LOZA-87222 format. One record per residue (C-alpha): residue number from 1; x, y, z. Coordinates in pm, 1 decimal, always signed. Layout:
BEGIN
+-----+----------+----------+----------+
: seq :        X :        Y :        Z :
+-----+----------+----------+----------+
: NUM :        X :        Y :        Z :
...
+-----+----------+----------+----------+
This chain:
BEGIN
+-----+----------+----------+----------+
: seq :        X :        Y :        Z :
+-----+----------+----------+----------+
:   1 : +13865.2 : +13956.0 : +18558.9 :
:   2 : +13863.9 : +13737.7 : +18868.4 :
:   3 : +13724.4 : +13387.2 : +18875.6 :
:   4 : +13446.2 : +13501.7 : +19102.4 :
:   5 : +13332.4 : +13775.1 : +18868.9 :
:   6 : +13352.8 : +13554.8 : +18565.5 :
:   7 : +13131.7 : +13301.0 : +18735.7 :
:   8 : +12873.7 : +13565.0 : +18819.2 :
:   9 : +12856.4 : +13688.1 : +18462.6 :
:  10 : +12829.4 : +13336.3 : +18326.0 :
:  11 : +12546.4 : +13262.4 : +18566.1 :
:  12 : +12345.1 : +13554.3 : +18430.3 :
:  13 : +12370.5 : +13430.8 : +18072.8 :
:  14 : +12314.3 : +13066.6 : +18167.7 :
:  15 : +11982.0 : +13163.9 : +18321.7 :
:  16 : +11870.6 : +13281.3 : +17978.8 :
:  17 : +12039.3 : +13046.0 : +17735.9 :
:  18 : +12075.1 : +12730.7 : +17944.6 :
:  19 : +12389.8 : +12536.0 : +18023.6 :
:  20 : +12542.5 : +12441.7 : +17687.8 :
:  21 : +12785.5 : +12193.0 : +17834.0 :
:  22 : +12508.4 : +12009.8 : +18020.3 :
:  23 : +12298.6 : +11986.8 : +17706.2 :
:  24 : +12586.3 : +11847.6 : +17501.8 :
:  25 : +12647.5 : +11577.1 : +17763.1 :
:  26 : +12280.1 : +11480.2 : +17753.8 :
:  27 : +12303.4 : +11448.1 : +17374.6 :
:  28 : +12590.9 : +11202.0 : +17409.4 :
:  29 : +12413.5 : +10992.3 : +17673.4 :
:  30 : +12080.6 : +10963.0 : +17493.6 :
:  31 : +12106.8 : +11059.9 : +17125.6 :
:  32 : +11777.5 : +10894.3 : +17034.8 :
:  33 : +11574.9 : +11051.7 : +17316.3 :
:  34 : +11373.9 : +11371.9 : +17254.6 :
:  35 : +11586.1 : +11674.4 : +17347.2 :
:  36 : +11384.2 : +11945.0 : +17526.3 :
:  37 : +11619.9 : +12219.4 : +17406.8 :
:  38 : +11619.3 : +12089.4 : +17045.7 :
:  39 : +11988.0 : +12079.4 : +16960.5 :
:  40 : +12040.3 : +12012.8 : +16588.4 :
:  41 : +12236.6 : +12104.2 : +16278.5 :
:  42 : +12064.2 : +12382.6 : +16082.1 :
:  43 : +12138.0 : +12498.5 : +15724.3 :
:  44 : +12297.3 : +12843.4 : +15748.8 :
:  45 : +12062.8 : +12970.9 : +15477.6 :
:  46 : +11762.9 : +12913.0 : +15703.7 :
:  47 : +11892.5 : +13145.4 : +15979.7 :
:  48 : +11797.0 : +13513.4 : +15975.4 :
:  49 : +11988.0 : +13784.9 : +16160.9 :
:  50 : +11883.2 : +13895.6 : +16509.5 :
:  51 : +11693.4 : +14226.6 : +16468.3 :
:  52 : +11781.2 : +14310.7 : +16828.3 :
:  53 : +12157.0 : +14261.4 : +16785.2 :
:  54 : +12311.9 : +14563.1 : +16964.7 :
:  55 : +12644.3 : +14532.7 : +16783.9 :
:  56 : +12635.9 : +14574.8 : +16407.3 :
:  57 : +13007.0 : +14609.7 : +16323.0 :
:  58 : +13245.9 : +14315.3 : +16327.9 :
:  59 : +13613.0 : +14345.8 : +16234.4 :
:  60 : +13678.9 : +14178.6 : +15901.3 :
:  61 : +14021.3 : +14042.6 : +15999.4 :
:  62 : +13881.7 : +13883.5 : +16315.5 :
:  63 : +13596.5 : +13723.7 : +16118.9 :
:  64 : +13840.6 : +13582.5 : +15864.1 :
:  65 : +14057.6 : +13439.0 : +16140.5 :
:  66 : +13752.5 : +13273.9 : +16295.8 :
:  67 : +13648.8 : +13142.2 : +15954.9 :
:  68 : +13994.3 : +12984.8 : +15909.0 :
:  69 : +13960.3 : +12820.2 : +16249.5 :
:  70 : +13614.8 : +12687.0 : +16161.8 :
:  71 : +13751.6 : +12530.2 : +15843.5 :
:  72 : +13997.1 : +12330.4 : +16055.1 :
:  73 : +13817.2 : +12274.2 : +16385.6 :
:  74 : +13451.4 : +12329.4 : +16300.6 :
:  75 : +13212.4 : +12513.5 : +16535.0 :
:  76 : +13304.9 : +12433.5 : +16894.8 :
:  77 : +13029.6 : +12635.1 : +17064.0 :
:  78 : +12681.1 : +12608.7 : +16902.7 :
:  79 : +12483.9 : +12921.6 : +16823.6 :
:  80 : +12137.8 : +12980.2 : +16973.0 :
:  81 : +11826.6 : +13045.2 : +16763.4 :
:  82 : +11449.7 : +13059.4 : +16791.0 :
:  83 : +11213.4 : +12893.8 : +16545.8 :
:  84 : +10989.9 : +13131.2 : +16348.4 :
:  85 : +10850.0 : +12878.5 : +16096.2 :
:  86 : +10899.1 : +12518.1 : +15992.5 :
:  87 : +11228.2 : +12581.1 : +15813.6 :
:  88 : +11324.3 : +12933.3 : +15920.3 :
:  89 : +11503.3 : +13041.0 : +16234.8 :
:  90 : +11607.0 : +13370.3 : +16394.6 :
:  91 : +11946.5 : +13412.0 : +16557.6 :
:  92 : +11953.3 : +13481.6 : +16932.9 :
:  93 : +12328.5 : +13468.3 : +16995.5 :
:  94 : +12635.8 : +13378.2 : +16793.7 :
:  95 : +12638.7 : +13642.4 : +16519.9 :
:  96 : +13016.4 : +13622.1 : +16470.3 :
:  97 : +13011.0 : +13241.8 : +16453.8 :
:  98 : +12731.3 : +13250.8 : +16195.7 :
:  99 : +12903.2 : +13510.2 : +15976.3 :
: 100 : +13237.0 : +13331.1 : +15999.7 :
: 101 : +13069.9 : +12999.0 : +15911.6 :
: 102 : +12929.1 : +13155.7 : +15595.0 :
: 103 : +13275.5 : +13288.5 : +15504.8 :
: 104 : +13417.2 : +12941.2 : +15568.4 :
: 105 : +13162.4 : +12795.8 : +15326.6 :
: 106 : +12983.8 : +12584.7 : +15588.9 :
: 107 : +12645.8 : +12451.2 : +15479.8 :
: 108 : +12518.5 : +12373.9 : +15830.5 :
: 109 : +12586.6 : +12499.8 : +16180.3 :
: 110 : +12516.9 : +12341.4 : +16523.4 :
: 111 : +12244.6 : +12528.9 : +16711.4 :
: 112 : +12027.2 : +12520.6 : +17020.8 :
: 113 : +11665.6 : +12600.5 : +16938.0 :
: 114 : +11504.7 : +12804.5 : +17213.4 :
: 115 : +11163.0 : +12957.5 : +17277.8 :
: 116 : +11192.4 : +13332.7 : +17328.7 :
: 117 : +10977.5 : +13641.7 : +17282.8 :
: 118 : +11107.2 : +13974.0 : +17149.3 :
: 119 : +11204.3 : +14108.1 : +17493.3 :
: 120 : +11394.3 : +13790.2 : +17578.6 :
: 121 : +11567.5 : +13808.8 : +17240.3 :
: 122 : +11686.7 : +14161.5 : +17314.5 :
: 123 : +11792.3 : +14071.7 : +17667.8 :
: 124 : +11995.2 : +13770.1 : +17557.4 :
: 125 : +12160.3 : +13963.5 : +17275.2 :
: 126 : +12255.3 : +14249.8 : +17508.1 :
: 127 : +12397.4 : +14021.6 : +17775.5 :
: 128 : +12602.4 : +13829.7 : +17522.1 :
: 129 : +12725.7 : +14164.4 : +17391.7 :
: 130 : +12833.9 : +14271.1 : +17741.8 :
: 131 : +13038.8 : +13952.1 : +17775.5 :
: 132 : +13263.0 : +14050.3 : +17483.8 :
: 133 : +13614.6 : +14114.4 : +17616.2 :
: 134 : +13684.8 : +14408.1 : +17383.5 :
: 135 : +13383.8 : +14620.6 : +17477.9 :
: 136 : +13471.8 : +14968.0 : +17600.2 :
: 137 : +13310.7 : +15129.0 : +17904.5 :
: 138 : +13066.1 : +15339.1 : +17700.8 :
: 139 : +12941.4 : +15037.0 : +17503.1 :
: 140 : +12885.2 : +14852.7 : +17831.4 :
: 141 : +12705.7 : +15157.4 : +17975.0 :
: 142 : +12472.8 : +15180.5 : +17674.9 :
: 143 : +12395.9 : +14807.7 : +17697.6 :
: 144 : +12312.6 : +14846.0 : +18067.9 :
: 145 : +12086.2 : +15140.5 : +17986.8 :
: 146 : +11900.5 : +14940.7 : +17720.8 :
: 147 : +11854.2 : +14646.6 : +17957.6 :
: 148 : +11695.0 : +14882.0 : +18211.4 :
: 149 : +11478.9 : +15084.0 : +17972.5 :
: 150 : +11384.3 : +14826.1 : +17706.7 :
: 151 : +11379.3 : +14507.3 : +17914.5 :
: 152 : +11213.4 : +14669.7 : +18217.2 :
: 153 : +11484.8 : +14562.8 : +18460.9 :
: 154 : +11564.0 : +14745.4 : +18783.4 :
: 155 : +11919.2 : +14791.0 : +18910.9 :
: 156 : +11911.1 : +14479.9 : +19127.6 :
: 157 : +11775.5 : +14258.1 : +18846.8 :
: 158 : +12031.0 : +14397.5 : +18604.6 :
: 159 : +12313.7 : +14333.9 : +18849.9 :
: 160 : +12194.8 : +13974.7 : +18889.3 :
: 161 : +12176.4 : +13925.1 : +18510.3 :
: 162 : +12532.7 : +14042.8 : +18444.6 :
: 163 : +12692.0 : +13926.1 : +18770.2 :
: 164 : +12780.4 : +14275.7 : +18892.7 :
: 165 : +12701.1 : +14471.4 : +19208.5 :
: 166 : +12453.1 : +14756.9 : +19178.2 :
: 167 : +12728.8 : +15006.7 : +19259.0 :
: 168 : +12935.2 : +14881.3 : +18964.5 :
: 169 : +12636.7 : +14900.3 : +18729.3 :
: 170 : +12562.1 : +15250.6 : +18856.9 :
: 171 : +12920.6 : +15363.9 : +18792.2 :
: 172 : +12886.5 : +15259.2 : +18428.3 :
: 173 : +12548.0 : +15429.2 : +18388.9 :
: 174 : +12686.5 : +15753.5 : +18534.0 :
: 175 : +12932.7 : +15771.6 : +18244.4 :
: 176 : +12639.3 : +15853.2 : +18015.8 :
: 177 : +12590.9 : +16183.0 : +18201.4 :
: 178 : +12925.5 : +16308.8 : +18071.4 :
: 179 : +12943.3 : +16545.8 : +17771.0 :
: 180 : +12962.0 : +16375.8 : +17427.6 :
: 181 : +13328.8 : +16474.4 : +17378.2 :
: 182 : +13430.7 : +16294.7 : +17697.6 :
: 183 : +13216.3 : +15989.9 : +17620.6 :
: 184 : +13381.8 : +15969.7 : +17279.2 :
: 185 : +13726.8 : +15981.3 : +17443.0 :
: 186 : +13632.6 : +15687.4 : +17668.6 :
: 187 : +13484.9 : +15497.7 : +17373.6 :
: 188 : +13799.5 : +15552.1 : +17165.2 :
: 189 : +14035.3 : +15453.4 : +17447.3 :
: 190 : +14185.3 : +15799.7 : +17492.8 :
: 191 : +14044.2 : +15829.6 : +17845.3 :
: 192 : +14018.4 : +15553.5 : +18106.6 :
: 193 : +13707.2 : +15480.8 : +18308.4 :
: 194 : +13894.9 : +15588.5 : +18621.4 :
: 195 : +13961.1 : +15930.6 : +18469.7 :
: 196 : +13599.5 : +15954.8 : +18352.9 :
: 197 : +13467.8 : +15874.1 : +18701.8 :
: 198 : +13669.0 : +16162.9 : +18844.7 :
: 199 : +13505.7 : +16397.4 : +18592.2 :
: 200 : +13154.4 : +16280.5 : +18685.7 :
: 201 : +13195.7 : +16436.7 : +19030.3 :
: 202 : +13220.8 : +16785.6 : +18875.8 :
: 203 : +12887.7 : +16962.9 : +18839.0 :
: 204 : +12958.6 : +17216.5 : +18561.2 :
: 205 : +13012.0 : +17092.0 : +18206.1 :
: 206 : +13271.8 : +17363.6 : +18134.1 :
: 207 : +13475.7 : +17250.6 : +18433.9 :
: 208 : +13445.0 : +16887.8 : +18323.2 :
: 209 : +13569.3 : +16971.5 : +17974.6 :
: 210 : +13848.3 : +17188.4 : +18114.7 :
: 211 : +13983.8 : +16911.8 : +18335.5 :
: 212 : +13936.2 : +16653.7 : +18058.6 :
: 213 : +14156.5 : +16858.0 : +17824.8 :
: 214 : +14415.5 : +16899.8 : +18099.9 :
: 215 : +14420.8 : +16522.6 : +18161.8 :
: 216 : +14482.7 : +16455.8 : +17792.4 :
: 217 : +14731.1 : +16737.4 : +17747.7 :
: 218 : +14942.3 : +16655.6 : +18054.2 :
: 219 : +14879.8 : +16278.9 : +18059.8 :
: 220 : +14764.3 : +16298.7 : +18421.4 :
: 221 : +14722.5 : +15990.1 : +18639.5 :
: 222 : +14381.5 : +15890.8 : +18775.0 :
: 223 : +14487.5 : +15991.4 : +19127.3 :
: 224 : +14593.4 : +16337.3 : +19008.5 :
: 225 : +14267.3 : +16377.5 : +18816.5 :
: 226 : +14073.0 : +16285.2 : +19130.1 :
: 227 : +14264.6 : +16543.7 : +19330.8 :
: 228 : +14195.6 : +16818.7 : +19077.1 :
: 229 : +13829.1 : +16718.4 : +19050.5 :
: 230 : +13796.8 : +16730.4 : +19429.2 :
: 231 : +13955.1 : +17075.8 : +19431.8 :
: 232 : +13704.3 : +17199.1 : +19173.1 :
: 233 : +13419.6 : +17039.2 : +19365.1 :
: 234 : +13529.2 : +17206.2 : +19685.8 :
: 235 : +13526.8 : +17544.0 : +19511.9 :
: 236 : +13686.5 : +17826.4 : +19705.0 :
: 237 : +13664.2 : +17659.9 : +20046.1 :
: 238 : +14040.1 : +17684.8 : +20092.2 :
: 239 : +14019.7 : +18065.6 : +20073.6 :
: 240 : +13814.5 : +18098.7 : +20392.2 :
: 241 : +14001.5 : +18201.7 : +20703.6 :
: 242 : +13948.5 : +17870.5 : +20875.6 :
: 243 : +14063.6 : +17670.3 : +20574.6 :
: 244 : +14359.5 : +17901.2 : +20517.1 :
: 245 : +14463.2 : +17866.4 : +20878.6 :
: 246 : +14439.3 : +17489.5 : +20883.6 :
: 247 : +14548.8 : +17420.3 : +20528.4 :
: 248 : +14910.1 : +17343.4 : +20613.7 :
: 249 : +14801.9 : +17146.7 : +20920.8 :
: 250 : +14559.5 : +16911.8 : +20741.9 :
: 251 : +14651.5 : +16546.7 : +20779.0 :
: 252 : +14741.3 : +16414.7 : +20429.7 :
: 253 : +14572.7 : +16084.0 : +20513.9 :
: 254 : +14235.6 : +16252.3 : +20576.3 :
: 255 : +14276.0 : +16479.1 : +20273.5 :
: 256 : +14336.1 : +16175.4 : +20052.7 :
: 257 : +14040.5 : +15995.1 : +20211.6 :
: 258 : +13811.9 : +16293.8 : +20144.0 :
: 259 : +13922.0 : +16314.2 : +19780.2 :
: 260 : +13862.5 : +15942.7 : +19721.8 :
: 261 : +13519.7 : +15953.2 : +19889.3 :
: 262 : +13415.0 : +16251.2 : +19677.5 :
: 263 : +13524.8 : +16072.0 : +19361.9 :
: 264 : +13346.0 : +15750.2 : +19464.7 :
: 265 : +13013.0 : +15907.5 : +19563.4 :
: 266 : +13009.8 : +16184.2 : +19304.7 :
: 267 : +12930.9 : +16454.6 : +19558.3 :
: 268 : +13101.2 : +16683.1 : +19808.7 :
: 269 : +13212.8 : +16492.9 : +20119.7 :
: 270 : +13350.7 : +16639.5 : +20441.5 :
: 271 : +13577.4 : +16454.1 : +20682.9 :
: 272 : +13583.9 : +16617.1 : +21025.9 :
: 273 : +13830.6 : +16490.6 : +21284.4 :
: 274 : +14017.3 : +16594.4 : +21599.3 :
: 275 : +14363.1 : +16527.0 : +21735.6 :
: 276 : +14237.7 : +16222.6 : +21926.2 :
: 277 : +14138.1 : +16051.0 : +21603.6 :
: 278 : +13763.7 : +16092.5 : +21651.9 :
: 279 : +13541.4 : +16245.9 : +21387.4 :
: 280 : +13267.2 : +16198.8 : +21132.5 :
: 281 : +13208.1 : +16175.3 : +20758.1 :
: 282 : +12926.7 : +16383.3 : +20606.2 :
: 283 : +12779.1 : +16293.7 : +20265.0 :
: 284 : +12513.6 : +16549.9 : +20165.9 :
: 285 : +12244.7 : +16484.9 : +19901.7 :
: 286 : +12049.4 : +16732.5 : +19688.8 :
: 287 : +11718.9 : +16547.8 : +19658.0 :
: 288 : +11555.1 : +16207.8 : +19696.5 :
: 289 : +11696.9 : +16079.3 : +19366.1 :
: 290 : +12045.0 : +16180.3 : +19475.1 :
: 291 : +11990.5 : +16001.8 : +19807.7 :
: 292 : +11879.7 : +15683.9 : +19628.3 :
: 293 : +12188.5 : +15704.6 : +19409.0 :
: 294 : +12413.3 : +15720.0 : +19715.0 :
: 295 : +12224.3 : +15432.2 : +19880.4 :
: 296 : +12277.3 : +15220.1 : +19567.9 :
: 297 : +12650.0 : +15289.8 : +19583.5 :
: 298 : +12647.5 : +15164.2 : +19943.2 :
: 299 : +12464.6 : +14855.5 : +19806.5 :
: 300 : +12219.4 : +14864.7 : +20100.5 :
+-----+----------+----------+----------+
């Protein structure tokens, strides 16, 4: 991930949780002054789990490794909670740190106490979940979908929250249109997102599954998958007299461009050109929703 992207993602979470580093510096400068974000040590027994936590499974080995680190170094990054009663708190973010602290036998844990309603709790938990480095594309897609449907965010607001362009968010959401077998392959790491995106361009589920099996069986590259998907999308166009006549004369550069455009926009694209290098690109749409989808990809 580039530095630019990382900064964008961090900005989205900072807007919700606040700047932890800034708060810690303020604590050092004025330890006796009232802290508006209420940073304090909280007994681990007073912290309840986040009911909106989107990720419920944590690898035991990884938790034990973190617990060993906590025994030596302590908690470097505080967790974030909200207060539900005088001596009870609800976790907002930091589930792994809390669990590992319990394994390590810690009695207290450093925490920022925030004010948040249920929707904000869900939003913060989902965004923290998206930031995990080991999330697969389907898990990210599902988190994006929940942010849109359960947190009432539109594509632009979601993109701002997670530091991604609308087109990138849309590419992840489109993965959820694929058949369950293909989604499972992406989730399990047997199929890359690039391969999956080539399959999205195919309209018929049977054709999607057929190409998916071919990709796995023959270990095809993403470029080859895109070419085969474009061929399926184009149907029998090459059998027409005009296509048959010009097939061997087609400029490979324009053929490659057409295939990549069709894969990117998820629809049939035609590239018309003449010998002087002039031409046009046509991107058809089936309805208003399809048009809006294409406009979002252009990020207009």
